[in-house]
MARMI-515675 format. One record per residue (C-alpha): residue number from 0; x, z, y. Coordinates in steps of 0.1 Angstrom, whole numbers, always signed. Example, Ala and Ser with C-alpha at 12.3 -4.5 7.8 and 13.67 -1.06 7.14 Angstrom:
# residues 2
(atom 0, (+123, +78, -45)),
(atom 1, (+137, +71, -11)),
***
This chain:
# residues 608
(atom 0, (+0, +0, +0)),
(atom 1, (+15, -11, +33)),
(atom 2, (+18, +12, +63)),
(atom 3, (-9, -7, +82)),
(atom 4, (-34, -1, +54)),
(atom 5, (-25, +35, +53)),
(atom 6, (-30, +39, +90)),
(atom 7, (-63, +20, +88)),
(atom 8, (-75, +43, +60)),
(atom 9, (-65, +74, +80)),
(atom 10, (-84, +60, +110)),
(atom 11, (-116, +56, +89)),
(atom 12, (-113, +92, +76)),
(atom 13, (-108, +104, +112)),
(atom 14, (-139, +86, +123)),
(atom 15, (-159, +102, +95)),
(atom 16, (-146, +137, +103)),
(atom 17, (-153, +133, +140)),
(atom 18, (-189, +120, +136)),
(atom 19, (-203, +132, +103)),
(atom 20, (-239, +126, +112)),
(atom 21, (-233, +89, +119)),
(atom 22, (-214, +82, +87)),
(atom 23, (-236, +105, +65)),
(atom 24, (-251, +73, +50)),
(atom 25, (-220, +69, +29)),
(atom 26, (-227, +100, +9)),
(atom 27, (-265, +97, +5)),
(atom 28, (-284, +69, +21)),
(atom 29, (-318, +84, +12)),
(atom 30, (-312, +116, +32)),
(atom 31, (-297, +98, +61)),
(atom 32, (-326, +73, +64)),
(atom 33, (-356, +95, +56)),
(atom 34, (-344, +131, +64)),
(atom 35, (-321, +127, +93)),
(atom 36, (-314, +158, +114)),
(atom 37, (-339, +158, +143)),
(atom 38, (-327, +170, +177)),
(atom 39, (-355, +186, +198)),
(atom 40, (-348, +188, +235)),
(atom 41, (-375, +212, +244)),
(atom 42, (-399, +212, +273)),
(atom 43, (-388, +210, +309)),
(atom 44, (-407, +242, +317)),
(atom 45, (-385, +262, +293)),
(atom 46, (-357, +264, +319)),
(atom 47, (-378, +278, +348)),
(atom 48, (-368, +314, +341)),
(atom 49, (-332, +305, +336)),
(atom 50, (-325, +287, +369)),
(atom 51, (-302, +314, +382)),
(atom 52, (-282, +314, +350)),
(atom 53, (-279, +277, +352)),
(atom 54, (-267, +278, +388)),
(atom 55, (-241, +304, +379)),
(atom 56, (-228, +283, +350)),
(atom 57, (-227, +252, +372)),
(atom 58, (-207, +269, +398)),
(atom 59, (-183, +283, +372)),
(atom 60, (-177, +249, +358)),
(atom 61, (-171, +235, +393)),
(atom 62, (-145, +261, +401)),
(atom 63, (-128, +256, +367)),
(atom 64, (-126, +218, +371)),
(atom 65, (-114, +220, +407)),
(atom 66, (-81, +236, +394)),
(atom 67, (-71, +203, +379)),
(atom 68, (-63, +188, +413)),
(atom 69, (-75, +157, +432)),
(atom 70, (-73, +134, +402)),
(atom 71, (-96, +154, +379)),
(atom 72, (-120, +125, +375)),
(atom 73, (-93, +102, +364)),
(atom 74, (-94, +98, +326)),
(atom 75, (-68, +83, +303)),
(atom 76, (-69, +45, +299)),
(atom 77, (-93, +33, +273)),
(atom 78, (-89, +3, +250)),
(atom 79, (-106, -21, +274)),
(atom 80, (-90, -8, +306)),
(atom 81, (-75, -42, +315)),
(atom 82, (-108, -60, +311)),
(atom 83, (-134, -35, +324)),
(atom 84, (-114, -11, +345)),
(atom 85, (-121, +26, +350)),
(atom 86, (-158, +36, +345)),
(atom 87, (-155, +66, +368)),
(atom 88, (-152, +43, +398)),
(atom 89, (-179, +18, +389)),
(atom 90, (-206, +8, +413)),
(atom 91, (-242, +5, +400)),
(atom 92, (-239, -33, +394)),
(atom 93, (-205, -29, +378)),
(atom 94, (-219, -1, +355)),
(atom 95, (-247, -24, +344)),
(atom 96, (-224, -53, +338)),
(atom 97, (-199, -33, +318)),
(atom 98, (-226, -18, +295)),
(atom 99, (-241, -52, +289)),
(atom 100, (-208, -70, +284)),
(atom 101, (-194, -43, +260)),
(atom 102, (-225, -40, +239)),
(atom 103, (-229, -78, +236)),
(atom 104, (-193, -81, +224)),
(atom 105, (-196, -50, +202)),
(atom 106, (-168, -31, +219)),
(atom 107, (-173, +2, +201)),
(atom 108, (-144, +23, +213)),
(atom 109, (-158, +58, +215)),
(atom 110, (-135, +69, +244)),
(atom 111, (-148, +41, +266)),
(atom 112, (-184, +49, +259)),
(atom 113, (-177, +86, +265)),
(atom 114, (-166, +77, +300)),
(atom 115, (-197, +55, +304)),
(atom 116, (-220, +84, +295)),
(atom 117, (-202, +107, +320)),
(atom 118, (-208, +81, +347)),
(atom 119, (-245, +77, +338)),
(atom 120, (-248, +115, +341)),
(atom 121, (-235, +114, +376)),
(atom 122, (-257, +85, +388)),
(atom 123, (-289, +91, +368)),
(atom 124, (-308, +103, +399)),
(atom 125, (-300, +73, +421)),
(atom 126, (-299, +44, +398)),
(atom 127, (-330, +22, +392)),
(atom 128, (-350, +33, +362)),
(atom 129, (-349, -1, +345)),
(atom 130, (-311, -3, +350)),
(atom 131, (-309, +31, +335)),
(atom 132, (-329, +20, +305)),
(atom 133, (-307, -11, +301)),
(atom 134, (-276, +11, +300)),
(atom 135, (-292, +34, +274)),
(atom 136, (-301, +4, +252)),
(atom 137, (-264, -7, +254)),
(atom 138, (-253, +28, +242)),
(atom 139, (-278, +27, +213)),
(atom 140, (-268, -8, +204)),
(atom 141, (-232, +2, +197)),
(atom 142, (-244, +33, +178)),
(atom 143, (-228, +58, +201)),
(atom 144, (-244, +92, +196)),
(atom 145, (-248, +115, +227)),
(atom 146, (-279, +136, +223)),
(atom 147, (-273, +156, +254)),
(atom 148, (-274, +124, +275)),
(atom 149, (-308, +115, +260)),
(atom 150, (-320, +151, +268)),
(atom 151, (-310, +146, +305)),
(atom 152, (-324, +111, +308)),
(atom 153, (-358, +121, +294)),
(atom 154, (-366, +138, +327)),
(atom 155, (-358, +106, +346)),
(atom 156, (-380, +85, +324)),
(atom 157, (-409, +109, +326)),
(atom 158, (-408, +109, +364)),
(atom 159, (-407, +71, +366)),
(atom 160, (-428, +61, +336)),
(atom 161, (-452, +41, +357)),
(atom 162, (-424, +18, +368)),
(atom 163, (-418, +7, +332)),
(atom 164, (-436, -22, +316)),
(atom 165, (-450, -23, +281)),
(atom 166, (-419, -39, +266)),
(atom 167, (-397, -13, +284)),
(atom 168, (-417, +15, +269)),
(atom 169, (-411, +0, +234)),
(atom 170, (-373, -2, +241)),
(atom 171, (-373, +34, +254)),
(atom 172, (-391, +48, +223)),
(atom 173, (-368, +27, +200)),
(atom 174, (-337, +43, +216)),
(atom 175, (-350, +79, +210)),
(atom 176, (-362, +69, +175)),
(atom 177, (-329, +54, +164)),
(atom 178, (-309, +84, +179)),
(atom 179, (-335, +107, +163)),
(atom 180, (-339, +128, +195)),
(atom 181, (-374, +142, +202)),
(atom 182, (-384, +151, +237)),
(atom 183, (-420, +165, +237)),
(atom 184, (-425, +157, +274)),
(atom 185, (-414, +121, +271)),
(atom 186, (-435, +115, +240)),
(atom 187, (-466, +130, +256)),
(atom 188, (-461, +109, +287)),
(atom 189, (-455, +77, +268)),
(atom 190, (-486, +84, +246)),
(atom 191, (-508, +89, +277)),
(atom 192, (-494, +57, +292)),
(atom 193, (-500, +36, +261)),
(atom 194, (-535, +50, +257)),
(atom 195, (-542, +41, +293)),
(atom 196, (-529, +6, +288)),
(atom 197, (-551, +1, +256)),
(atom 198, (-582, +14, +274)),
(atom 199, (-575, -10, +303)),
(atom 200, (-572, -40, +280)),
(atom 201, (-604, -61, +279)),
(atom 202, (-616, -78, +248)),
(atom 203, (-610, -115, +255)),
(atom 204, (-623, -144, +234)),
(atom 205, (-605, -177, +229)),
(atom 206, (-633, -196, +246)),
(atom 207, (-638, -222, +273)),
(atom 208, (-642, -197, +300)),
(atom 209, (-605, -189, +299)),
(atom 210, (-595, -224, +309)),
(atom 211, (-590, -226, +346)),
(atom 212, (-567, -255, +352)),
(atom 213, (-577, -292, +351)),
(atom 214, (-553, -298, +322)),
(atom 215, (-569, -271, +301)),
(atom 216, (-604, -285, +308)),
(atom 217, (-592, -320, +297)),
(atom 218, (-578, -305, +265)),
(atom 219, (-612, -290, +257)),
(atom 220, (-628, -324, +258)),
(atom 221, (-606, -336, +230)),
(atom 222, (-623, -330, +196)),
(atom 223, (-604, -306, +173)),
(atom 224, (-610, -287, +141)),
(atom 225, (-615, -253, +158)),
(atom 226, (-642, -231, +144)),
(atom 227, (-669, -219, +167)),
(atom 228, (-663, -183, +158)),
(atom 229, (-628, -178, +172)),
(atom 230, (-608, -146, +166)),
(atom 231, (-605, -122, +195)),
(atom 232, (-572, -122, +214)),
(atom 233, (-555, -91, +227)),
(atom 234, (-536, -92, +260)),
(atom 235, (-511, -67, +247)),
(atom 236, (-485, -78, +222)),
(atom 237, (-498, -65, +189)),
(atom 238, (-464, -65, +171)),
(atom 239, (-449, -44, +199)),
(atom 240, (-479, -21, +200)),
(atom 241, (-476, -15, +162)),
(atom 242, (-440, -5, +166)),
(atom 243, (-448, +19, +194)),
(atom 244, (-475, +34, +173)),
(atom 245, (-451, +38, +145)),
(atom 246, (-425, +56, +167)),
(atom 247, (-452, +79, +181)),
(atom 248, (-464, +87, +146)),
(atom 249, (-428, +95, +136)),
(atom 250, (-426, +120, +164)),
(atom 251, (-459, +135, +153)),
(atom 252, (-478, +126, +185)),
(atom 253, (-512, +144, +181)),
(atom 254, (-536, +131, +206)),
(atom 255, (-571, +122, +193)),
(atom 256, (-578, +98, +222)),
(atom 257, (-547, +77, +213)),
(atom 258, (-556, +76, +176)),
(atom 259, (-592, +66, +184)),
(atom 260, (-579, +39, +206)),
(atom 261, (-556, +23, +181)),
(atom 262, (-581, +27, +153)),
(atom 263, (-607, +7, +173)),
(atom 264, (-581, -18, +183)),
(atom 265, (-571, -22, +147)),
(atom 266, (-606, -29, +136)),
(atom 267, (-611, -55, +164)),
(atom 268, (-577, -73, +162)),
(atom 269, (-568, -68, +125)),
(atom 270, (-571, -105, +116)),
(atom 271, (-548, -114, +145)),
(atom 272, (-519, -93, +132)),
(atom 273, (-491, -102, +108)),
(atom 274, (-485, -83, +76)),
(atom 275, (-460, -58, +89)),
(atom 276, (-480, -50, +120)),
(atom 277, (-511, -43, +99)),
(atom 278, (-492, -18, +78)),
(atom 279, (-476, -1, +108)),
(atom 280, (-509, +2, +126)),
(atom 281, (-527, +16, +96)),
(atom 282, (-499, +41, +87)),
(atom 283, (-498, +54, +123)),
(atom 284, (-535, +64, +124)),
(atom 285, (-540, +101, +116)),
(atom 286, (-574, +106, +100)),
(atom 287, (-572, +144, +106)),
(atom 288, (-571, +138, +144)),
(atom 289, (-601, +114, +141)),
(atom 290, (-622, +140, +124)),
(atom 291, (-610, +169, +146)),
(atom 292, (-621, +149, +177)),
(atom 293, (-658, +153, +167)),
(atom 294, (-677, +183, +181)),
(atom 295, (-712, +179, +167)),
(atom 296, (-730, +164, +137)),
(atom 297, (-737, +130, +154)),
(atom 298, (-701, +125, +163)),
(atom 299, (-690, +136, +128)),
(atom 300, (-712, +109, +113)),
(atom 301, (-698, +84, +138)),
(atom 302, (-663, +93, +129)),
(atom 303, (-671, +90, +91)),
(atom 304, (-685, +56, +97)),
(atom 305, (-654, +47, +118)),
(atom 306, (-631, +58, +89)),
(atom 307, (-651, +38, +64)),
(atom 308, (-650, +7, +86)),
(atom 309, (-613, +13, +92)),
(atom 310, (-606, +15, +54)),
(atom 311, (-627, -16, +46)),
(atom 312, (-611, -36, +74)),
(atom 313, (-576, -28, +62)),
(atom 314, (-583, -35, +25)),
(atom 315, (-601, -68, +32)),
(atom 316, (-573, -80, +55)),
(atom 317, (-543, -68, +34)),
(atom 318, (-555, -86, +1)),
(atom 319, (-564, -118, +19)),
(atom 320, (-547, -148, +3)),
(atom 321, (-543, -165, +37)),
(atom 322, (-520, -138, +51)),
(atom 323, (-483, -145, +53)),
(atom 324, (-463, -117, +36)),
(atom 325, (-431, -114, +56)),
(atom 326, (-404, -88, +55)),
(atom 327, (-388, -68, +82)),
(atom 328, (-357, -47, +77)),
(atom 329, (-358, -11, +89)),
(atom 330, (-325, +2, +75)),
(atom 331, (-293, +5, +95)),
(atom 332, (-269, -21, +81)),
(atom 333, (-240, -15, +104)),
(atom 334, (-224, +11, +81)),
(atom 335, (-226, -11, +51)),
(atom 336, (-213, -42, +69)),
(atom 337, (-183, -23, +82)),
(atom 338, (-172, -14, +47)),
(atom 339, (-157, -49, +40)),
(atom 340, (-176, -53, +8)),
(atom 341, (-201, -76, +24)),
(atom 342, (-179, -99, +44)),
(atom 343, (-189, -131, +26)),
(atom 344, (-221, -148, +36)),
(atom 345, (-236, -146, +1)),
(atom 346, (-231, -108, -2)),
(atom 347, (-244, -101, +33)),
(atom 348, (-275, -122, +25)),
(atom 349, (-280, -102, -7)),
(atom 350, (-277, -70, +14)),
(atom 351, (-302, -81, +40)),
(atom 352, (-327, -94, +14)),
(atom 353, (-325, -61, -5)),
(atom 354, (-330, -39, +25)),
(atom 355, (-358, -60, +38)),
(atom 356, (-378, -60, +6)),
(atom 357, (-371, -22, +2)),
(atom 358, (-385, -17, +37)),
(atom 359, (-417, -36, +28)),
(atom 360, (-420, -16, -4)),
(atom 361, (-419, +17, +16)),
(atom 362, (-445, +4, +40)),
(atom 363, (-469, -7, +12)),
(atom 364, (-464, +27, -5)),
(atom 365, (-471, +46, +26)),
(atom 366, (-503, +26, +32)),
(atom 367, (-517, +33, -2)),
(atom 368, (-507, +70, +1)),
(atom 369, (-523, +70, +35)),
(atom 370, (-556, +59, +19)),
(atom 371, (-558, +91, -1)),
(atom 372, (-553, +111, +31)),
(atom 373, (-583, +93, +46)),
(atom 374, (-603, +101, +15)),
(atom 375, (-594, +138, +17)),
(atom 376, (-599, +142, +54)),
(atom 377, (-626, +119, +66)),
(atom 378, (-645, +100, +39)),
(atom 379, (-675, +118, +24)),
(atom 380, (-687, +96, -4)),
(atom 381, (-715, +121, -13)),
(atom 382, (-731, +117, +21)),
(atom 383, (-769, +123, +20)),
(atom 384, (-776, +95, +43)),
(atom 385, (-782, +62, +26)),
(atom 386, (-756, +36, +36)),
(atom 387, (-766, +5, +54)),
(atom 388, (-768, -28, +34)),
(atom 389, (-736, -41, +52)),
(atom 390, (-717, -9, +45)),
(atom 391, (-698, -5, +12)),
(atom 392, (-685, +26, -4)),
(atom 393, (-649, +31, +7)),
(atom 394, (-639, +46, -27)),
(atom 395, (-653, +15, -44)),
(atom 396, (-634, -7, -20)),
(atom 397, (-602, +12, -27)),
(atom 398, (-605, +11, -65)),
(atom 399, (-613, -26, -65)),
(atom 400, (-589, -40, -39)),
(atom 401, (-558, -18, -44)),
(atom 402, (-549, -33, -78)),
(atom 403, (-541, -66, -62)),
(atom 404, (-519, -49, -36)),
(atom 405, (-502, -30, -64)),
(atom 406, (-495, -63, -81)),
(atom 407, (-477, -75, -50)),
(atom 408, (-459, -41, -49)),
(atom 409, (-447, -46, -85)),
(atom 410, (-435, -81, -76)),
(atom 411, (-414, -68, -47)),
(atom 412, (-400, -40, -69)),
(atom 413, (-390, -65, -96)),
(atom 414, (-372, -85, -68)),
(atom 415, (-352, -55, -58)),
(atom 416, (-343, -48, -94)),
(atom 417, (-328, -83, -97)),
(atom 418, (-310, -79, -63)),
(atom 419, (-295, -45, -71)),
(atom 420, (-282, -57, -105)),
(atom 421, (-265, -87, -87)),
(atom 422, (-250, -63, -61)),
(atom 423, (-238, -38, -86)),
(atom 424, (-223, -63, -110)),
(atom 425, (-199, -76, -83)),
(atom 426, (-183, -42, -79)),
(atom 427, (-178, -28, -114)),
(atom 428, (-163, -8, -131)),
(atom 429, (-153, +13, -100)),
(atom 430, (-182, +16, -77)),
(atom 431, (-178, +21, -40)),
(atom 432, (-198, +49, -22)),
(atom 433, (-215, +22, -2)),
(atom 434, (-228, +7, -35)),
(atom 435, (-240, +41, -46)),
(atom 436, (-258, +44, -13)),
(atom 437, (-277, +12, -20)),
(atom 438, (-285, +24, -54)),
(atom 439, (-300, +56, -39)),
(atom 440, (-321, +35, -16)),
(atom 441, (-332, +14, -45)),
(atom 442, (-342, +44, -66)),
(atom 443, (-360, +59, -36)),
(atom 444, (-382, +28, -34)),
(atom 445, (-389, +28, -72)),
(atom 446, (-398, +64, -73)),
(atom 447, (-420, +61, -42)),
(atom 448, (-438, +33, -60)),
(atom 449, (-444, +56, -90)),
(atom 450, (-457, +82, -66)),
(atom 451, (-481, +56, -51)),
(atom 452, (-494, +48, -86)),
(atom 453, (-500, +85, -91)),
(atom 454, (-520, +87, -59)),
(atom 455, (-541, +56, -70)),
(atom 456, (-548, +72, -104)),
(atom 457, (-561, +103, -86)),
(atom 458, (-585, +83, -65)),
(atom 459, (-598, +67, -97)),
(atom 460, (-608, +99, -115)),
(atom 461, (-617, +124, -88)),
(atom 462, (-627, +128, -52)),
(atom 463, (-611, +160, -38)),
(atom 464, (-634, +182, -17)),
(atom 465, (-628, +214, +4)),
(atom 466, (-641, +237, -24)),
(atom 467, (-614, +225, -48)),
(atom 468, (-584, +233, -26)),
(atom 469, (-580, +270, -36)),
(atom 470, (-582, +292, -66)),
(atom 471, (-580, +329, -67)),
(atom 472, (-561, +332, -100)),
(atom 473, (-536, +307, -115)),
(atom 474, (-534, +304, -152)),
(atom 475, (-512, +272, -152)),
(atom 476, (-537, +254, -174)),
(atom 477, (-565, +229, -170)),
(atom 478, (-588, +259, -165)),
(atom 479, (-576, +262, -129)),
(atom 480, (-603, +247, -108)),
(atom 481, (-583, +226, -84)),
(atom 482, (-573, +190, -78)),
(atom 483, (-542, +189, -100)),
(atom 484, (-559, +205, -131)),
(atom 485, (-589, +181, -128)),
(atom 486, (-565, +152, -126)),
(atom 487, (-548, +162, -159)),
(atom 488, (-582, +169, -175)),
(atom 489, (-596, +135, -165)),
(atom 490, (-565, +114, -170)),
(atom 491, (-578, +98, -202)),
(atom 492, (-605, +80, -182)),
(atom 493, (-579, +59, -163)),
(atom 494, (-576, +23, -173)),
(atom 495, (-539, +18, -174)),
(atom 496, (-532, -19, -172)),
(atom 497, (-504, -39, -188)),
(atom 498, (-489, -45, -154)),
(atom 499, (-487, -7, -149)),
(atom 500, (-470, -2, -182)),
(atom 501, (-446, -30, -176)),
(atom 502, (-436, -15, -142)),
(atom 503, (-433, +20, -157)),
(atom 504, (-411, +6, -185)),
(atom 505, (-387, -11, -160)),
(atom 506, (-387, +20, -137)),
(atom 507, (-377, +42, -167)),
(atom 508, (-348, +17, -175)),
(atom 509, (-337, +19, -138)),
(atom 510, (-337, +57, -141)),
(atom 511, (-314, +55, -171)),
(atom 512, (-290, +30, -154)),
(atom 513, (-289, +44, -118)),
(atom 514, (-300, +81, -122)),
(atom 515, (-321, +99, -95)),
(atom 516, (-297, +122, -78)),
(atom 517, (-307, +133, -43)),
(atom 518, (-342, +120, -45)),
(atom 519, (-371, +136, -26)),
(atom 520, (-391, +164, -41)),
(atom 521, (-425, +147, -39)),
(atom 522, (-411, +116, -57)),
(atom 523, (-396, +136, -84)),
(atom 524, (-428, +157, -90)),
(atom 525, (-451, +127, -91)),
(atom 526, (-428, +106, -113)),
(atom 527, (-424, +135, -138)),
(atom 528, (-462, +139, -138)),
(atom 529, (-468, +102, -146)),
(atom 530, (-441, +98, -172)),
(atom 531, (-452, +129, -190)),
(atom 532, (-488, +119, -191)),
(atom 533, (-480, +84, -203)),
(atom 534, (-459, +99, -231)),
(atom 535, (-488, +121, -241)),
(atom 536, (-511, +91, -245)),
(atom 537, (-493, +79, -277)),
(atom 538, (-474, +53, -257)),
(atom 539, (-441, +71, -259)),
(atom 540, (-408, +53, -263)),
(atom 541, (-372, +64, -265)),
(atom 542, (-366, +49, -231)),
(atom 543, (-394, +69, -216)),
(atom 544, (-382, +101, -232)),
(atom 545, (-347, +96, -218)),
(atom 546, (-361, +90, -183)),
(atom 547, (-381, +122, -186)),
(atom 548, (-349, +141, -195)),
(atom 549, (-331, +126, -165)),
(atom 550, (-360, +137, -142)),
(atom 551, (-360, +172, -157)),
(atom 552, (-323, +177, -151)),
(atom 553, (-326, +166, -115)),
(atom 554, (-356, +189, -110)),
(atom 555, (-336, +218, -124)),
(atom 556, (-307, +209, -100)),
(atom 557, (-331, +210, -70)),
(atom 558, (-354, +237, -82)),
(atom 559, (-344, +261, -54)),
(atom 560, (-356, +236, -28)),
(atom 561, (-390, +230, -45)),
(atom 562, (-421, +244, -28)),
(atom 563, (-448, +263, -47)),
(atom 564, (-471, +233, -48)),
(atom 565, (-446, +211, -66)),
(atom 566, (-435, +239, -90)),
(atom 567, (-472, +245, -99)),
(atom 568, (-477, +208, -106)),
(atom 569, (-447, +207, -129)),
(atom 570, (-457, +239, -147)),
(atom 571, (-492, +225, -152)),
(atom 572, (-479, +193, -166)),
(atom 573, (-455, +210, -190)),
(atom 574, (-483, +232, -203)),
(atom 575, (-506, +202, -207)),
(atom 576, (-482, +179, -225)),
(atom 577, (-460, +205, -243)),
(atom 578, (-427, +186, -235)),
(atom 579, (-392, +195, -224)),
(atom 580, (-386, +231, -234)),
(atom 581, (-355, +233, -212)),
(atom 582, (-374, +226, -180)),
(atom 583, (-402, +248, -192)),
(atom 584, (-377, +277, -195)),
(atom 585, (-365, +273, -159)),
(atom 586, (-400, +269, -145)),
(atom 587, (-414, +299, -164)),
(atom 588, (-387, +323, -152)),
(atom 589, (-384, +310, -117)),
(atom 590, (-391, +339, -92)),
(atom 591, (-408, +318, -66)),
(atom 592, (-438, +311, -88)),
(atom 593, (-438, +342, -110)),
(atom 594, (-438, +367, -82)),
(atom 595, (-468, +351, -65)),
(atom 596, (-487, +342, -95)),
(atom 597, (-519, +360, -84)),
(atom 598, (-519, +347, -49)),
(atom 599, (-542, +320, -35)),
(atom 600, (-528, +286, -41)),
(atom 601, (-534, +262, -12)),
(atom 602, (-535, +225, -19)),
(atom 603, (-515, +204, +5)),
(atom 604, (-514, +166, +12)),
(atom 605, (-477, +160, +15)),
(atom 606, (-470, +159, -23)),
(atom 607, (-499, +138, -34)),
***
């Protein structure tokens, strides 16, 4: 190994040691992409009682920095000093040009961007808000992480939010979403702004009344194949609005007016959206907030009808054959592309296709899981009122239309299986940590699909109600009157198709080949439940038994982190199927469940 390679290797290790959160993807991509550490800035009003302490701290820092002499602001030369000069002496136009030029050319020297951030801190009060947003987008583009800067800038964006356009709001939320910084004041202000924009948007039809120029009127005289019933057109960009809704949902924005607005907008403009936008819109609607917004019986009935219409609209649009099923990557590929393993065009294309299809799998799974949340929160199928002739039962719609969506989900999963085998075969026998990270992403998508199948089976055999959510005494058998015990008792009624068995067989083979280390607790619990129940129905194979053993070992390894809900489901499954004595031993003597055996057991939604 040459001295240049040794120095480059040492430099990469130094980068990892200095910024562990940025390079955490190398160790475990699943945790870095789905459970990234969230930085919460806090409200602006939290510092009202500490103004005196803040002023004392500021004066102390000023006295300390004044001892450095007249050249205290002069930093050491950075890598691009000859091209871009010293950031401390930039004017506003020079600062904007330097940020744009450096980000477009991917100049990622951390010392240069550190000086840029210091300059932005100084001029944040006097610079134009759109120029400030442009500088922030440049910082995020090169993946420089400075959460304190985003905390300071959130106050500026809140004060001048009315000066930002709809696209600017999307860029602003994307910056905070990618850096994983949550400012409650900024999210609330943006949510109110977006709600106001949606309410101010009129419903426009693609009709002759919109044509005002002479050229448009002449075009209308030409006969075309346009149908008389044209689709409504929204003045807002639906794709951008779907992403904004996704970001606000990620930050747990809980405003019933906002969720009512986007639900009504989704019902109206659903046929005008693309595939990814429909999934993002539907996943961002919180049914709990729609129900909680009702205050009397009439509004409750209206909200139930809105939920039913929302579910029917989504299901009819998502299984439509005329829709174009496109993919959109949501994973950060910069870390993988910087490894040098994907320098060729063929390997980089494989990486992009794999991450894009995996992103679509996650979206489809979240949508199907979201349907069960609608059923639990807002859909009352035993309503005493007789439904209208044009209104269909939402549970019937789900059970009849979801299988076609599951077929497409299986198709995408099979595509990712082929891609991951192509990627893994190029780097054997010694696997890079980057390849292991891709395998973790792959197994996360496969186990999430199994969890989705579990949720769909639950919707087939039972409709959970509020009376089934608690039980006074836990016996860890099917005698417990709750959702999970009823699911095990009625599992024999489920019609398991050949496509389901084929997918479960390939998923079990993937478990044997790639393992399931570091996977999420809900995925492990649901997968163990499905595999054990399939084994108990006289459809057991050696491959399925091996996959159950692999899941059991991973559950034992993460048992300390399991919640009471998941432990109860595993114990119930073990007692029902009489399998895996080793896991049964650990579950039976685990203090978290034995000490609270006689307490009330609350059913949650997160693990379904």
